[in-house]
N, CA, C, O and the ligand as a Tripos MOL2 file, in Angstrom:
@<TRIPOS>MOLECULE
protein
  269   267    68     0     0
PROTEIN
NO_CHARGES

@<TRIPOS>ATOM
      1 N         -26.4050   13.4040   11.6480 N.3       1 MET1
      2 CA        -25.9570   12.9910   10.3260 C.3       1 MET1
      3 C         -26.5130   11.6050   10.0280 C.2       1 MET1
      4 O         -26.5000   10.7270   10.8910 O.2       1 MET1
      5 N         -26.9930   11.4120    8.8230 N.am      2 ARG2
      6 CA        -27.5700   10.1290    8.4380 C.3       2 ARG2
      7 C         -26.4710    9.1200    8.1570 C.2       2 ARG2
      8 O         -25.3470    9.4830    7.8110 O.2       2 ARG2
      9 N         -26.8210    7.8170    8.3120 N.am      3 ALA3
     10 CA        -25.8350    6.7530    8.1080 C.3       3 ALA3
     11 C         -25.2420    6.7980    6.7110 C.2       3 ALA3
     12 O         -24.0420    6.5920    6.5310 O.2       3 ALA3
     13 N         -26.0960    7.0720    5.7090 N.am      4 VAL4
     14 CA        -25.5820    7.0990    4.3390 C.3       4 VAL4
     15 C         -24.4990    8.1720    4.1860 C.2       4 VAL4
     16 O         -23.5390    7.9900    3.4380 O.2       4 VAL4
     17 N         -24.6610    9.2740    4.8900 N.am      5 GLU5
     18 CA        -23.6390   10.3300    4.8430 C.3       5 GLU5
     19 C         -22.3680    9.8760    5.5430 C.2       5 GLU5
     20 O         -21.2630   10.1900    5.0990 O.2       5 GLU5
     21 N         -22.5210    9.1410    6.6330 N.am      6 LEU6
     22 CA        -21.3430    8.6360    7.3390 C.3       6 LEU6
     23 C         -20.5930    7.6260    6.4770 C.2       6 LEU6
     24 O         -19.3620    7.6000    6.4760 O.2       6 LEU6
     25 N         -21.3410    6.7840    5.7330 N.am      7 HIS7
     26 CA        -20.6800    5.8210    4.8520 C.3       7 HIS7
     27 C         -19.7640    6.5510    3.8650 C.2       7 HIS7
     28 O         -18.6890    6.0540    3.5300 O.2       7 HIS7
     29 N         -20.1810    7.7010    3.4130 N.am      8 ARG8
     30 CA        -19.4070    8.4700    2.4260 C.3       8 ARG8
     31 C         -18.1120    9.0180    3.0120 C.2       8 ARG8
     32 O         -17.2070    9.3850    2.2630 O.2       8 ARG8
     33 N         -18.0070    9.0790    4.3150 N.am      9 ASP9
     34 CA        -16.8110    9.6440    4.9480 C.3       9 ASP9
     35 C         -15.6680    8.6420    5.0630 C.2       9 ASP9
     36 O         -14.5930    9.0000    5.5460 O.2       9 ASP9
     37 N         -15.8670    7.3990    4.6350 N.am     10 ALA10
     38 CA        -14.8230    6.3800    4.8060 C.3      10 ALA10
     39 C         -13.5160    6.7850    4.1220 C.2      10 ALA10
     40 O         -12.4410    6.6610    4.7100 O.2      10 ALA10
     41 N         -13.6070    7.2620    2.8970 N.am     11 GLY11
     42 CA        -12.4000    7.6640    2.1710 C.3      11 GLY11
     43 C         -11.7130    8.8460    2.8370 C.2      11 GLY11
     44 O         -10.4920    8.8570    2.9930 O.2      11 GLY11
     45 N         -12.4950    9.8340    3.2240 N.am     12 ALA12
     46 CA        -11.9180   11.0130    3.8700 C.3      12 ALA12
     47 C         -11.2670   10.6360    5.1980 C.2      12 ALA12
     48 O         -10.2140   11.1620    5.5600 O.2      12 ALA12
     49 N         -11.9110    9.7170    5.9170 N.am     13 TYR13
     50 CA        -11.3310    9.2600    7.1890 C.3      13 TYR13
     51 C         -10.0030    8.5550    6.9380 C.2      13 TYR13
     52 O          -9.0150    8.8110    7.6250 O.2      13 TYR13
     53 N          -9.9880    7.6570    5.9400 N.am     14 ALA14
     54 CA         -8.7560    6.9210    5.6420 C.3      14 ALA14
     55 C          -7.6320    7.8660    5.2310 C.2      14 ALA14
     56 O          -6.4660    7.6320    5.5500 O.2      14 ALA14
     57 N          -7.9840    8.9230    4.5310 N.am     15 LEU15
     58 CA         -6.9800    9.8950    4.0950 C.3      15 LEU15
     59 C          -6.5850   10.8660    5.2110 C.2      15 LEU15
     60 O          -5.6230   11.6210    5.0710 O.2      15 LEU15
     61 N          -7.3320   10.8420    6.3190 N.am     16 GLY16
     62 CA         -7.0010   11.7150    7.4440 C.3      16 GLY16
     63 C          -7.3790   13.1620    7.2180 C.2      16 GLY16
     64 O          -6.7650   14.0640    7.7870 O.2      16 GLY16
     65 N          -8.3930   13.3910    6.3860 N.am     17 VAL17
     66 CA         -8.7610   14.7690    6.0800 C.3      17 VAL17
     67 C         -10.0410   15.2380    6.7830 C.2      17 VAL17
     68 O         -10.4860   16.3680    6.5820 O.2      17 VAL17
     69 N         -10.6260   14.3650    7.6040 N.am     18 LEU18
     70 CA        -11.7990   14.8050    8.3710 C.3      18 LEU18
     71 C         -11.3430   15.6710    9.5350 C.2      18 LEU18
     72 O         -10.2720   15.4530   10.1010 O.2      18 LEU18
     73 N         -12.1560   16.6450    9.8840 N.am     19 GLY19
     74 CA        -11.9040   17.4220   11.0810 C.3      19 GLY19
     75 C         -12.0930   16.5440   12.3130 C.2      19 GLY19
     76 O         -12.6260   15.4380   12.2200 O.2      19 GLY19
     77 N         -11.6570   17.0400   13.4590 N.am     20 ALA20
     78 CA        -11.6890   16.2420   14.6850 C.3      20 ALA20
     79 C         -13.1030   15.7820   15.0410 C.2      20 ALA20
     80 O         -13.2990   14.6200   15.3980 O.2      20 ALA20
     81 N         -14.0820   16.6700   14.9490 N.am     21 ALA21
     82 CA        -15.4550   16.3120   15.3070 C.3      21 ALA21
     83 C         -16.0140   15.2720   14.3380 C.2      21 ALA21
     84 O         -16.6600   14.3110   14.7570 O.2      21 ALA21
     85 N         -15.7640   15.4670   13.0370 N.am     22 ASP22
     86 CA        -16.2570   14.5070   12.0490 C.3      22 ASP22
     87 C         -15.5460   13.1650   12.1880 C.2      22 ASP22
     88 O         -16.1650   12.1170   12.0040 O.2      22 ASP22
     89 N         -14.2510   13.1830   12.5090 N.am     23 ALA23
     90 CA        -13.5120   11.9310   12.7070 C.3      23 ALA23
     91 C         -14.0730   11.1700   13.9030 C.2      23 ALA23
     92 O         -14.2230    9.9490   13.8380 O.2      23 ALA23
     93 N         -14.3850   11.8660   14.9910 N.am     24 CYS24
     94 CA        -14.9790   11.2050   16.1670 C.3      24 CYS24
     95 C         -16.3410   10.6190   15.8220 C.2      24 CYS24
     96 O         -16.6560    9.4930   16.2070 O.2      24 CYS24
     97 N         -17.1420   11.3840   15.0970 N.am     25 ARG25
     98 CA        -18.4680   10.9170   14.6960 C.3      25 ARG25
     99 C         -18.3260    9.6780   13.7940 C.2      25 ARG25
    100 O         -19.0630    8.7050   13.9530 O.2      25 ARG25
    101 N         -17.3890    9.7200   12.8630 N.am     26 PHE26
    102 CA        -17.1970    8.5770   11.9770 C.3      26 PHE26
    103 C         -16.6910    7.3670   12.7540 C.2      26 PHE26
    104 O         -17.1140    6.2450   12.4760 O.2      26 PHE26
    105 N         -15.7970    7.5660   13.7220 N.am     27 GLU27
    106 CA        -15.2830    6.4400   14.5130 C.3      27 GLU27
    107 C         -16.4000    5.7630   15.3100 C.2      27 GLU27
    108 O         -16.3940    4.5430   15.4780 O.2      27 GLU27
    109 N         -17.3520    6.5490   15.7980 N.am     28 ARG28
    110 CA        -18.5050    5.9470   16.4910 C.3      28 ARG28
    111 C         -19.3170    5.1080   15.5060 C.2      28 ARG28
    112 O         -19.7790    4.0180   15.8440 O.2      28 ARG28
    113 N         -19.4870    5.6220   14.2870 N.am     29 HIS29
    114 CA        -20.1900    4.8740   13.2400 C.3      29 HIS29
    115 C         -19.4040    3.6200   12.8710 C.2      29 HIS29
    116 O         -19.9830    2.5520   12.6730 O.2      29 HIS29
    117 N         -18.0910    3.7530   12.7810 N.am     30 LEU30
    118 CA        -17.2180    2.6560   12.3650 C.3      30 LEU30
    119 C         -17.3170    1.4700   13.3260 C.2      30 LEU30
    120 O         -17.1610    0.3210   12.9110 O.2      30 LEU30
    121 N         -17.5740    1.7390   14.5910 N.am     31 ALA31
    122 CA        -17.6740    0.6710   15.5900 C.3      31 ALA31
    123 C         -18.8150   -0.2900   15.2900 C.2      31 ALA31
    124 O         -18.7940   -1.4400   15.7270 O.2      31 ALA31
    125 N         -19.8130    0.1830   14.5400 N.am     32 ASP32
    126 CA        -20.9980   -0.6430   14.2630 C.3      32 ASP32
    127 C         -21.2430   -0.8920   12.7830 C.2      32 ASP32
    128 O         -22.2900   -1.4310   12.4260 O.2      32 ASP32
    129 N         -20.3190   -0.5200   11.9150 N.am     33 CYS33
    130 CA        -20.5700   -0.6440   10.4730 C.3      33 CYS33
    131 C         -19.4500   -1.4540    9.8140 C.2      33 CYS33
    132 O         -18.3650   -0.9400    9.5430 O.2      33 CYS33
    133 N         -19.7390   -2.7210    9.5690 N.am     34 ALA34
    134 CA        -18.7330   -3.6020    8.9430 C.3      34 ALA34
    135 C         -18.3840   -3.1340    7.5360 C.2      34 ALA34
    136 O         -17.2420   -3.2890    7.1030 O.2      34 ALA34
    137 N         -19.3490   -2.5630    6.8140 N.am     35 ALA35
    138 CA        -19.0820   -2.0880    5.4490 C.3      35 ALA35
    139 C         -18.0300   -0.9780    5.4570 C.2      35 ALA35
    140 O         -17.1460   -0.9460    4.6010 O.2      35 ALA35
    141 N         -18.1290   -0.0800    6.4170 N.am     36 CYS36
    142 CA        -17.1540    1.0150    6.4850 C.3      36 CYS36
    143 C         -15.7960    0.5210    6.9740 C.2      36 CYS36
    144 O         -14.7630    1.0440    6.5550 O.2      36 CYS36
    145 N         -15.7840   -0.4680    7.8480 N.am     37 VAL37
    146 CA        -14.5040   -1.0520    8.2600 C.3      37 VAL37
    147 C         -13.7800   -1.5860    7.0290 C.2      37 VAL37
    148 O         -12.5780   -1.3730    6.8660 O.2      37 VAL37
    149 N         -14.5160   -2.2790    6.1670 N.am     38 LEU38
    150 CA        -13.9320   -2.8150    4.9370 C.3      38 LEU38
    151 C         -13.4590   -1.6870    4.0260 C.2      38 LEU38
    152 O         -12.3660   -1.7540    3.4630 O.2      38 LEU38
    153 N         -14.2830   -0.6510    3.8840 N.am     39 ARG39
    154 CA        -13.8930    0.4800    3.0230 C.3      39 ARG39
    155 C         -12.6280    1.1650    3.5360 C.2      39 ARG39
    156 O         -11.7340    1.4910    2.7550 O.2      39 ARG39
    157 N         -12.5570    1.3800    4.8350 N.am     40 VAL40
    158 CA        -11.3690    2.0360    5.3990 C.3      40 VAL40
    159 C         -10.1350    1.1730    5.1520 C.2      40 VAL40
    160 O          -9.0640    1.6970    4.8420 O.2      40 VAL40
    161 N         -10.2780   -0.1510    5.2860 N.am     41 ARG41
    162 CA         -9.1420   -1.0440    4.9910 C.3      41 ARG41
    163 C          -8.7350   -0.9330    3.5260 C.2      41 ARG41
    164 O          -7.5490   -0.8550    3.2070 O.2      41 ARG41
    165 N          -9.7310   -0.9270    2.6390 N.am     42 GLU42
    166 CA         -9.4280   -0.8190    1.2050 C.3      42 GLU42
    167 C          -8.7750    0.5200    0.8880 C.2      42 GLU42
    168 O          -7.8010    0.5710    0.1360 O.2      42 GLU42
    169 N          -9.2920    1.5860    1.4440 N.am     43 PHE43
    170 CA         -8.6830    2.8990    1.2220 C.3      43 PHE43
    171 C          -7.2850    2.9610    1.8380 C.2      43 PHE43
    172 O          -6.4320    3.7160    1.3700 O.2      43 PHE43
    173 N          -7.0520    2.1800    2.8710 N.am     44 GLY44
    174 CA         -5.7330    2.1700    3.4960 C.3      44 GLY44
    175 C          -4.6470    1.7480    2.5250 C.2      44 GLY44
    176 O          -3.5310    2.2640    2.5800 O.2      44 GLY44
    177 N          -4.9600    0.8180    1.6380 N.am     45 VAL45
    178 CA         -3.9980    0.3990    0.6080 C.3      45 VAL45
    179 C          -3.7110    1.5670   -0.3250 C.2      45 VAL45
    180 O          -2.5630    1.8170   -0.6910 O.2      45 VAL45
    181 N          -4.7630    2.2750   -0.7040 N.am     46 VAL46
    182 CA         -4.5900    3.4350   -1.5910 C.3      46 VAL46
    183 C          -3.7560    4.5110   -0.8930 C.2      46 VAL46
    184 O          -2.8580    5.1000   -1.4940 O.2      46 VAL46
    185 N          -4.0610    4.7560    0.3690 N.am     47 VAL47
    186 CA         -3.3170    5.7570    1.1370 C.3      47 VAL47
    187 C          -1.8410    5.3740    1.1930 C.2      47 VAL47
    188 O          -0.9670    6.2300    1.0590 O.2      47 VAL47
    189 N          -1.5690    4.0980    1.3880 N.am     48 HIS48
    190 CA         -0.1880    3.6330    1.4300 C.3      48 HIS48
    191 C           0.5070    3.8790    0.0920 C.2      48 HIS48
    192 O           1.6490    4.3370    0.0590 O.2      48 HIS48
    193 N          -0.1790    3.5770   -1.0060 N.am     49 HIS49
    194 CA          0.3940    3.8110   -2.3380 C.3      49 HIS49
    195 C           0.6480    5.3000   -2.5590 C.2      49 HIS49
    196 O           1.6880    5.6750   -3.1010 O.2      49 HIS49
    197 N          -0.2750    6.1370   -2.1530 N.am     50 LEU50
    198 CA         -0.0980    7.5800   -2.3160 C.3      50 LEU50
    199 C           1.0920    8.0830   -1.5000 C.2      50 LEU50
    200 O           1.8570    8.9300   -1.9620 O.2      50 LEU50
    201 N           1.2410    7.5600   -0.2940 N.am     51 ALA51
    202 CA          2.3700    7.9680    0.5450 C.3      51 ALA51
    203 C           3.6840    7.5340   -0.0840 C.2      51 ALA51
    204 O           4.6570    8.2880   -0.0760 O.2      51 ALA51
    205 N           3.7180    6.3210   -0.6300 N.am     52 ALA52
    206 CA          4.9310    5.8420   -1.2840 C.3      52 ALA52
    207 C           5.2420    6.6950   -2.5050 C.2      52 ALA52
    208 O           6.3960    7.0440   -2.7530 O.2      52 ALA52
    209 N           4.2110    7.0240   -3.2600 N.am     53 TYR53
    210 CA          4.3930    7.8670   -4.4440 C.3      53 TYR53
    211 C           4.9290    9.2360   -4.0280 C.2      53 TYR53
    212 O           5.8310    9.7780   -4.6660 O.2      53 TYR53
    213 N           4.3670    9.7870   -2.9570 N.am     54 ALA54
    214 CA          4.7940   11.1030   -2.4870 C.3      54 ALA54
    215 C           6.2540   11.0890   -2.0390 C.2      54 ALA54
    216 O           6.9360   12.1140   -2.0870 O.2      54 ALA54
    217 N           6.7300    9.9200   -1.6010 N.am     55 HIS55
    218 CA          8.1160    9.8120   -1.1630 C.3      55 HIS55
    219 C           9.0300    9.3140   -2.2760 C.2      55 HIS55
    220 O          10.1950    8.9960   -2.0360 O.2      55 HIS55
    221 N           8.5000    9.2490   -3.4880 N.am     56 GLY56
    222 CA          9.3210    8.9040   -4.6330 C.3      56 GLY56
    223 C           9.5750    7.4310   -4.8380 C.2      56 GLY56
    224 O          10.4650    7.0570   -5.6030 O.2      56 GLY56
    225 N           8.8020    6.5770   -4.1620 N.am     57 LEU57
    226 CA          8.9770    5.1410   -4.3410 C.3      57 LEU57
    227 C           8.1320    4.6670   -5.5070 C.2      57 LEU57
    228 O           6.9860    5.0900   -5.6560 O.2      57 LEU57
    229 N           8.6700    3.8160   -6.3120 N.am     58 ARG58
    230 CA          7.9060    3.2260   -7.4040 C.3      58 ARG58
    231 C           7.1860    1.9910   -6.8730 C.2      58 ARG58
    232 O           7.6250    1.4030   -5.8850 O.2      58 ARG58
    233 N           6.0760    1.5820   -7.5190 N.am     59 PRO59
    234 CA          5.3150    0.4170   -7.0390 C.3      59 PRO59
    235 C           6.1690   -0.8230   -6.8640 C.2      59 PRO59
    236 O           5.9060   -1.6180   -5.9610 O.2      59 PRO59
    237 N           7.1850   -1.0190   -7.6980 N.am     60 GLY60
    238 CA          8.0440   -2.1900   -7.5780 C.3      60 GLY60
    239 C           8.8590   -2.1940   -6.3020 C.2      60 GLY60
    240 O           9.4060   -3.2250   -5.9100 O.2      60 GLY60
    241 N           8.9410   -1.0340   -5.6470 N.am     61 HIS61
    242 CA          9.7140   -0.9320   -4.4170 C.3      61 HIS61
    243 C           8.8370   -0.9080   -3.1750 C.2      61 HIS61
    244 O           9.3290   -0.6920   -2.0670 O.2      61 HIS61
    245 N           7.5440   -1.1270   -3.3580 N.am     62 LEU62
    246 CA          6.6460   -1.1680   -2.2060 C.3      62 LEU62
    247 C           6.7790   -2.5200   -1.5160 C.2      62 LEU62
    248 O           7.1130   -3.5100   -2.1680 O.2      62 LEU62
    249 N           6.5310   -2.5790   -0.2400 N.am     63 PRO63
    250 CA          6.5340   -3.8620    0.4460 C.3      63 PRO63
    251 C           5.4130   -4.7470   -0.1100 C.2      63 PRO63
    252 O           4.3990   -4.2250   -0.5760 O.2      63 PRO63
    253 N           5.5760   -6.0760   -0.0700 N.am     64 PRO64
    254 CA          4.5720   -6.9670   -0.6500 C.3      64 PRO64
    255 C           3.1520   -6.7100   -0.1540 C.2      64 PRO64
    256 O           2.2000   -6.9010   -0.9110 O.2      64 PRO64
    257 N           2.9890   -6.2880    1.0790 N.am     65 SER65
    258 CA          1.6410   -6.0490    1.6110 C.3      65 SER65
    259 C           0.9290   -4.9160    0.9150 C.2      65 SER65
    260 O          -0.2980   -4.8400    0.9690 O.2      65 SER65
    261 N           1.6630   -4.0280    0.2600 N.am     66 ALA66
    262 CA          1.0570   -2.8610   -0.3860 C.3      66 ALA66
    263 C           0.8160   -3.0560   -1.8700 C.2      66 ALA66
    264 O           0.2370   -2.1890   -2.5240 O.2      66 ALA66
    265 N           1.2570   -4.1900   -2.4100 N.am     67 ARG67
    266 CA          1.0930   -4.4090   -3.8560 C.3      67 ARG67
    267 C          -0.2800   -4.9260   -4.1880 C.2      67 ARG67
    268 O          -0.5840   -5.1630   -5.3570 O.2      67 ARG67
    269 ZN        -20.8490    2.7640    7.3010 Zn       68 ZN68
@<TRIPOS>BOND
     1     1     2 1
     2     2     3 1
     3     3     4 2
     4     3     5 am
     5     5     6 1
     6     6     7 1
     7     7     8 2
     8     7     9 am
     9     9    10 1
    10    10    11 1
    11    11    12 2
    12    11    13 am
    13    13    14 1
    14    14    15 1
    15    15    16 2
    16    15    17 am
    17    17    18 1
    18    18    19 1
    19    19    20 2
    20    19    21 am
    21    21    22 1
    22    22    23 1
    23    23    24 2
    24    23    25 am
    25    25    26 1
    26    26    27 1
    27    27    28 2
    28    27    29 am
    29    29    30 1
    30    30    31 1
    31    31    32 2
    32    31    33 am
    33    33    34 1
    34    34    35 1
    35    35    36 2
    36    35    37 am
    37    37    38 1
    38    38    39 1
    39    39    40 2
    40    39    41 am
    41    41    42 1
    42    42    43 1
    43    43    44 2
    44    43    45 am
    45    45    46 1
    46    46    47 1
    47    47    48 2
    48    47    49 am
    49    49    50 1
    50    50    51 1
    51    51    52 2
    52    51    53 am
    53    53    54 1
    54    54    55 1
    55    55    56 2
    56    55    57 am
    57    57    58 1
    58    58    59 1
    59    59    60 2
    60    59    61 am
    61    61    62 1
    62    62    63 1
    63    63    64 2
    64    63    65 am
    65    65    66 1
    66    66    67 1
    67    67    68 2
    68    67    69 am
    69    69    70 1
    70    70    71 1
    71    71    72 2
    72    71    73 am
    73    73    74 1
    74    74    75 1
    75    75    76 2
    76    75    77 am
    77    77    78 1
    78    78    79 1
    79    79    80 2
    80    79    81 am
    81    81    82 1
    82    82    83 1
    83    83    84 2
    84    83    85 am
    85    85    86 1
    86    86    87 1
    87    87    88 2
    88    87    89 am
    89    89    90 1
    90    90    91 1
    91    91    92 2
    92    91    93 am
    93    93    94 1
    94    94    95 1
    95    95    96 2
    96    95    97 am
    97    97    98 1
    98    98    99 1
    99    99   100 2
   100    99   101 am
   101   101   102 1
   102   102   103 1
   103   103   104 2
   104   103   105 am
   105   105   106 1
   106   106   107 1
   107   107   108 2
   108   107   109 am
   109   109   110 1
   110   110   111 1
   111   111   112 2
   112   111   113 am
   113   113   114 1
   114   114   115 1
   115   115   116 2
   116   115   117 am
   117   117   118 1
   118   118   119 1
   119   119   120 2
   120   119   121 am
   121   121   122 1
   122   122   123 1
   123   123   124 2
   124   123   125 am
   125   125   126 1
   126   126   127 1
   127   127   128 2
   128   127   129 am
   129   129   130 1
   130   130   131 1
   131   131   132 2
   132   131   133 am
   133   133   134 1
   134   134   135 1
   135   135   136 2
   136   135   137 am
   137   137   138 1
   138   138   139 1
   139   139   140 2
   140   139   141 am
   141   141   142 1
   142   142   143 1
   143   143   144 2
   144   143   145 am
   145   145   146 1
   146   146   147 1
   147   147   148 2
   148   147   149 am
   149   149   150 1
   150   150   151 1
   151   151   152 2
   152   151   153 am
   153   153   154 1
   154   154   155 1
   155   155   156 2
   156   155   157 am
   157   157   158 1
   158   158   159 1
   159   159   160 2
   160   159   161 am
   161   161   162 1
   162   162   163 1
   163   163   164 2
   164   163   165 am
   165   165   166 1
   166   166   167 1
   167   167   168 2
   168   167   169 am
   169   169   170 1
   170   170   171 1
   171   171   172 2
   172   171   173 am
   173   173   174 1
   174   174   175 1
   175   175   176 2
   176   175   177 am
   177   177   178 1
   178   178   179 1
   179   179   180 2
   180   179   181 am
   181   181   182 1
   182   182   183 1
   183   183   184 2
   184   183   185 am
   185   185   186 1
   186   186   187 1
   187   187   188 2
   188   187   189 am
   189   189   190 1
   190   190   191 1
   191   191   192 2
   192   191   193 am
   193   193   194 1
   194   194   195 1
   195   195   196 2
   196   195   197 am
   197   197   198 1
   198   198   199 1
   199   199   200 2
   200   199   201 am
   201   201   202 1
   202   202   203 1
   203   203   204 2
   204   203   205 am
   205   205   206 1
   206   206   207 1
   207   207   208 2
   208   207   209 am
   209   209   210 1
   210   210   211 1
   211   211   212 2
   212   211   213 am
   213   213   214 1
   214   214   215 1
   215   215   216 2
   216   215   217 am
   217   217   218 1
   218   218   219 1
   219   219   220 2
   220   219   221 am
   221   221   222 1
   222   222   223 1
   223   223   224 2
   224   223   225 am
   225   225   226 1
   226   226   227 1
   227   227   228 2
   228   227   229 am
   229   229   230 1
   230   230   231 1
   231   231   232 2
   232   231   233 am
   233   233   234 1
   234   234   235 1
   235   235   236 2
   236   235   237 am
   237   237   238 1
   238   238   239 1
   239   239   240 2
   240   239   241 am
   241   241   242 1
   242   242   243 1
   243   243   244 2
   244   243   245 am
   245   245   246 1
   246   246   247 1
   247   247   248 2
   248   247   249 am
   249   249   250 1
   250   250   251 1
   251   251   252 2
   252   251   253 am
   253   253   254 1
   254   254   255 1
   255   255   256 2
   256   255   257 am
   257   257   258 1
   258   258   259 1
   259   259   260 2
   260   259   261 am
   261   261   262 1
   262   262   263 1
   263   263   264 2
   264   263   265 am
   265   265   266 1
   266   266   267 1
   267   267   268 2
@<TRIPOS>SUBSTRUCTURE
     1 MET1         2 RESIDUE 1 A MET
     2 ARG2         6 RESIDUE 1 A ARG
     3 ALA3        10 RESIDUE 1 A ALA
     4 VAL4        14 RESIDUE 1 A VAL
     5 GLU5        18 RESIDUE 1 A GLU
     6 LEU6        22 RESIDUE 1 A LEU
     7 HIS7        26 RESIDUE 1 A HIS
     8 ARG8        30 RESIDUE 1 A ARG
     9 ASP9        34 RESIDUE 1 A ASP
    10 ALA10       38 RESIDUE 1 A ALA
    11 GLY11       42 RESIDUE 1 A GLY
    12 ALA12       46 RESIDUE 1 A ALA
    13 TYR13       50 RESIDUE 1 A TYR
    14 ALA14       54 RESIDUE 1 A ALA
    15 LEU15       58 RESIDUE 1 A LEU
    16 GLY16       62 RESIDUE 1 A GLY
    17 VAL17       66 RESIDUE 1 A VAL
    18 LEU18       70 RESIDUE 1 A LEU
    19 GLY19       74 RESIDUE 1 A GLY
    20 ALA20       78 RESIDUE 1 A ALA
    21 ALA21       82 RESIDUE 1 A ALA
    22 ASP22       86 RESIDUE 1 A ASP
    23 ALA23       90 RESIDUE 1 A ALA
    24 CYS24       94 RESIDUE 1 A CYS
    25 ARG25       98 RESIDUE 1 A ARG
    26 PHE26      102 RESIDUE 1 A PHE
    27 GLU27      106 RESIDUE 1 A GLU
    28 ARG28      110 RESIDUE 1 A ARG
    29 HIS29      114 RESIDUE 1 A HIS
    30 LEU30      118 RESIDUE 1 A LEU
    31 ALA31      122 RESIDUE 1 A ALA
    32 ASP32      126 RESIDUE 1 A ASP
    33 CYS33      130 RESIDUE 1 A CYS
    34 ALA34      134 RESIDUE 1 A ALA
    35 ALA35      138 RESIDUE 1 A ALA
    36 CYS36      142 RESIDUE 1 A CYS
    37 VAL37      146 RESIDUE 1 A VAL
    38 LEU38      150 RESIDUE 1 A LEU
    39 ARG39      154 RESIDUE 1 A ARG
    40 VAL40      158 RESIDUE 1 A VAL
    41 ARG41      162 RESIDUE 1 A ARG
    42 GLU42      166 RESIDUE 1 A GLU
    43 PHE43      170 RESIDUE 1 A PHE
    44 GLY44      174 RESIDUE 1 A GLY
    45 VAL45      178 RESIDUE 1 A VAL
    46 VAL46      182 RESIDUE 1 A VAL
    47 VAL47      186 RESIDUE 1 A VAL
    48 HIS48      190 RESIDUE 1 A HIS
    49 HIS49      194 RESIDUE 1 A HIS
    50 LEU50      198 RESIDUE 1 A LEU
    51 ALA51      202 RESIDUE 1 A ALA
    52 ALA52      206 RESIDUE 1 A ALA
    53 TYR53      210 RESIDUE 1 A TYR
    54 ALA54      214 RESIDUE 1 A ALA
    55 HIS55      218 RESIDUE 1 A HIS
    56 GLY56      222 RESIDUE 1 A GLY
    57 LEU57      226 RESIDUE 1 A LEU
    58 ARG58      230 RESIDUE 1 A ARG
    59 PRO59      234 RESIDUE 1 A PRO
    60 GLY60      238 RESIDUE 1 A GLY
    61 HIS61      242 RESIDUE 1 A HIS
    62 LEU62      246 RESIDUE 1 A LEU
    63 PRO63      250 RESIDUE 1 A PRO
    64 PRO64      254 RESIDUE 1 A PRO
    65 SER65      258 RESIDUE 1 A SER
    66 ALA66      262 RESIDUE 1 A ALA
    67 ARG67      266 RESIDUE 1 A ARG
    68 ZN68       269 GROUP 0 **** ****
């Protein structure tokens, strides 16, 4: 798999929707790609908001780190 394709997997990895083999491949890429580390962190905020929304929490009730 080409690096550009691995970069595209950052969102899917953050959402936990990659299969086991693709997640392992992405984690190996993540060890050497600062851009993807940043993307996964950024998507992590979105994932947190989605989880809060799924549990019926409004943004005003999120912890300060998630705002
Ligand atoms: Zn990358």
